[in-house]
C-alpha positions, -999 to 999 in steps of 0.1 A, spaced: -462 61 -71 -430 82 -72 -428 119 -64 -401 139 -80 -396 170 -60 -381 202 -72 -350 195 -52 -346 161 -69 -350 178 -103 -324 203 -96 -299 175 -86 -307 156 -119 -301 186 -140 -268 192 -123 -257 156 -128 -266 158 -165 -246 190 -169 -216 175 -152 -218 145 -175 -219 168 -205 -190 189 -193 -170 157 -186 -178 144 -221 -167 178 -237 -135 177 -217 -128 141 -228 -133 151 -265 -111 181 -260 -84 160 -244 -85 135 -273 -83 163 -298 -54 179 -280 -36 145 -279 -42 140 -316 -30 175 -324 1 169 -302 8 137 -320 5 155 -353 28 182 -341 54 156 -331 52 140 -365 53 174 -382 83 184 -361 100 152 -369 94 156 -406 106 192 -405 137 181 -387 144 154 -412 137 179 -441 163 202 -425 188 173 -422 182 164 -458 187 199 -469 220 202 -450 231 168 -464 224 180 -500 242 213 -493 271 194 -479 272 171 -509 273 201 -532 301 217 -512 321 185 -514 317 186 -552 331 222 -551 360 209 -531 369 186 -560 379 216 -580 403 227 -553 417 194 -541 429 174 -571 444 147 -549 408 136 -540 399 129 -576 432 117 -592 421 80 -592 386 88 -604 384 92 -642 350 108 -642 361 135 -617 398 140 -625 389 162 -655 368 186 -634 398 208 -624 415 206 -658 412 237 -680 405 221 -714 400 253 -734 420 284 -742 411 321 -739 418 349 -764 454 351 -752 459 314 -757 461 307 -720 444 276 -705 409 284 -694 375 269 -684 361 291 -712 368 294 -749 376 327 -767 338 335 -769 333 330 -732 315 296 -735 321 272 -706 337 238 -712 307 223 -694 280 219 -720 258 191 -707 222 192 -695 203 179 -665 193 149 -686 227 144 -702 252 159 -677 290 162 -682 295 142 -650 269 118 -634 273 95 -604 242 74 -593 237 53 -562 217 28 -584 250 19 -601 269 -4 -576 304 10 -585 291 46 -582 273 38 -549 306 24 -535 324 55 -547 298 78 -531 285 61 -500 309 33 -489 314 39 -451 351 31 -455 362 47 -488 332 66 -501 336 103 -509 306 111 -486 315 86 -459 314 112 -431 276 117 -438 265 80 -439 252 80 -403 226 106 -414 218 97 -450 232 88 -484 238 105 -517 215 92 -545 229 112 -574 255 139 -582 255 157 -616 276 184 -630 265 201 -662 264 234 -681 252 267 -665 219 283 -674 234 318 -670 260 330 -695 294 337 -680 290 310 -653 310 278 -653 286 249 -644 256 236 -624 261 213 -595 230 191 -589 229 168 -558 201 145 -545 202 129 -511 180 108 -488 179 105 -450 182 72 -432 147 75 -417 117 54 -425 103 67 -447 133 85 -461 132 122 -468 147 132 -502 161 165 -510 176 179 -543 196 211 -545 210 229 -575 236 257 -575 256 273 -602 293 280 -600 314 309 -613 352 305 -620 377 330 -607 393 346 -636 429 355 -627 452 353 -657 479 327 -655 516 336 -649 534 316 -676 570 325 -667 591 323 -635 602 359 -638 588 387 -660 602 422 -662 586 450 -683 617 471 -688 655 465 -689 669 440 -664 703 451 -650 726 480 -657 759 480 -676 779 486 -645 800 461 -625 779 451 -595 746 463 -610 740 435 -635 708 414 -634 704 397 -600 679 372 -613 684 334 -616 656 311 -629 648 274 -624 621 253 -640 606 280 -662 610 311 -684 626 345 -679 609 373 -699 625 407 -702 608 435 -722 641 455 -728 678 446 -726 693 420 -703 727 429 -687 746 399 -673 779 397 -654 787 365 -672 770 347 -700 768 314 -681 743 330 -658 717 317 -683 717 280 -676 718 256 -705 686 238 -712 691 200 -711 667 171 -709 693 153 -688 697 181 -662 691 168 -626 658 178 -610 669 189 -575 666 219 -551 702 229 -557 709 266 -563 730 275 -594 761 285 -573 761 248 -561 762 232 -595 786 233 -625 778 235 -653 745 253 -647 717 233 -663 680 231 -662 653 211 -680 628 240 -685 647 273 -685 642 296 -715 651 333 -717 631 357 -740 647 391 -743 630 420 -761 663 438 -768 699 427 -767 721 408 -741 752 426 -728 779 410 -706 802 431 -684 828 404 -676 841 392 -710 876 393 -725 879 417 -755 892 389 -777 862 366 -769 831 365 -790 800 358 -769 783 325 -778 747 326 -767 731 293 -756 703 279 -777 677 287 -750 685 325 -750 663 343 -775 671 379 -782 655 407 -802 620 396 -795 605 431 -796 585 444 -814 580 411 -831 572 384 -823 571 400 -788 581 388 -754 545 380 -744 544 394 -709 513 384 -689 490 413 -682 472 417 -649 448 446 -651 445 470 -621 407 472 -618 401 435 -622 427 424 -596 413 451 -572 378 436 -575 391 401 -570 410 412 -539 381 430 -523 359 399 -527 383 370 -522 414 384 -506 426 414 -485 427 450 -498 449 478 -483 457 514 -490 492 527 -484 507 560 -473 540 576 -482 557 561 -451 548 526 -463 521 519 -436 490 499 -447 453 505 -441 427 477 -443 397 483 -466 414 513 -481 404 536 -452 434 558 -445 433 571 -409 465 589 -397 482 570 -368 463 538 -375 484 523 -402 500 489 -398 534 477 -410 538 453 -439 554 428 -415 520 424 -397 502 418 -430 526 395 -448 542 373 -421 536 336 -424 545 315 -393 556 286 -414 548 263 -443 511 261 -447 503 294 -431 487 308 -463 480 345 -464 460 344 -497 457 374 -520 470 407 -506 464 437 -528 482 470 -520 468 500 -538 485 531 -551 489 562 -530 457 578 -544 438 545 -550 437 550 -588 454 532 -616 492 532 -612 512 561 -627 548 572 -622 538 597 -595 514 576 -573 535 545 -565 541 537 -529 569 515 -515 563 482 -496 592 468 -476 589 430 -472 612 420 -443 594 389 -430 615 357 -429 588 338 -448 557 348 -468 532 324 -483 506 339 -506 501 364 -534 514 399 -530 500 422 -557 515 457 -551 505 487 -572 539 503 -565 574 493 -557 586 464 -535 618 462 -515 624 425 -507 647 422 -477 639 390 -457 652 391 -422 656 353 -417 669 322 -434 635 311 -449 617 278 -448 623 243 -461 593 233 -483 583 202 -503 573 211 -539 567 194 -573 587 201 -604 570 210 -637 558 181 -659 586 161 -675 587 132 -699 600 100 -683 598 74 -711 561 72 -719 549 86 -686 546 122 -676 555 130 -640 563 158 -616 593 151 -594 590 158 -556 618 182 -545 628 196 -512 637 234 -514 656 250 -485 659 286 -475 627 297 -493 615 332 -483 585 336 -506 562 307 -515 537 321 -540 536 353 -562 552 387 -561 536 411 -585 546 448 -586 535 474 -611 567 493 -604 602 480 -595 614 452 -572 646 458 -552 664 428 -538 684 431 -505 703 399 -497 701 364 -512 664 357 -517 648 325 -528 613 322 -542 591 293 -551 563 305 -575 567 335 -598 578 371 -598 566 399 -621 576 436 -622 561 462 -645 594 481 -642 626 462 -634 643 441 -607 675 456 -592 699 446 -564 703 469 -534 740 459 -530 766 437 -546 759 401 -539 721 405 -536 704 379 -558 669 366 -565 666 329 -573 632 316 -584 619 281 -588 588 282 -610 555 268 -597 540 251 -628 504 253 -614 506 291 -620 507 284 -658 472 270 -655 459 299 -634 458 279 -602 467 300 -572 469 287 -536 448 309 -513 423 318 -541 392 297 -550 391 280 -583 353 282 -584 327 299 -562 290 297 -557 274 324 -579 250 346 -558 213 340 -564 217 306 -580 210 283 -551 176 265 -553 158 234 -542 138 211 -565 120 191 -538 
């Protein structure tokens, strides 16, 4: 017979309680381990989802780069047409949009304008090959399954870019991102030099100081020349070199045309001689058919500069003020704003407003003195420009305009020396030249172009890309706000 004392009962209950507590702790531990495992898995999935999203975003940005870097797509028929402006606007200029504003990209998600799929071996090699693939820098993280470019869903936009990627994990995480692109609408400059008023004065030493290569000269009024041969003869056999006109005789060029609204007068001509105008000199163009000067509107360029470039106010002493905030004593000189250290130091679009920051008039135009040895960019001045470079300029490698060579069309590589401006000079007022200035790009003045002293000249080699509205330092396309979205 056993006797269970009170003391023994108390010990048994304590033992039972301890066992229950141990069991509960064990269950809690297993639960915590399970939850921790799930958290690790969730964290891993979240990390892979983040990687996938960044891959898809990166793929989309590389597609955007195709619009800006034609050399990356020249050998790819499907992509080489992306940058090409296949339509014409109301002014007849090349454009991504037709006269009614409809984009040249008209495809749908099911039938896009451009489609590359990894399921197609040739496309997969183009996209993901670790040696030559367009997205080869991303192959250690994942691969691109599909790239599509098609029409926009919002009127006024250019296209939709749709990219789908997958990570290298097992199982892979897939991500698809869509974004819509807008196109920067800066009108093309279709001539090397454009002048709204008369060019030159009928006074010895004050004639036109302008010489043009590879493009057109457009003058709204009369043109005053020292000698008639200052207009080069247009010849398909002219050499394509970087020679200035004072280094060649006779003066010839393959592309030069002069369109003059009024008449042409020559100061150095014998009284018994009758001027014989070259066939590429066209006079009496105004009022009909018109010279066809390109119009850059004040408000539009101002908005573009504030978003994609740099915007400055100006005071009467010629000092500049960022963001248009004029604070006496805090202005900076144009030299600080416009100086490029060398070829490739692109300053982008620089917009200098009028004195009162309203549309240009005769009484609100400031004066910007450009004395830097070299400037690379776009200078849009709502006033007057004095161009007086202090150095000898830069030597740059450029491409000539398109020329027929048998059945092929090519642009000839050319070395230009002594270039002071590589880009665009655009003034709503006058441009005054001090010294011998060389420009690769285009020059436009709402007023006229004059020389500060005898012997001052402006020699311009035209950049053919400007005729298509392509400006270095400005985006061709940009991501439209509020259009980025994920599908999965």
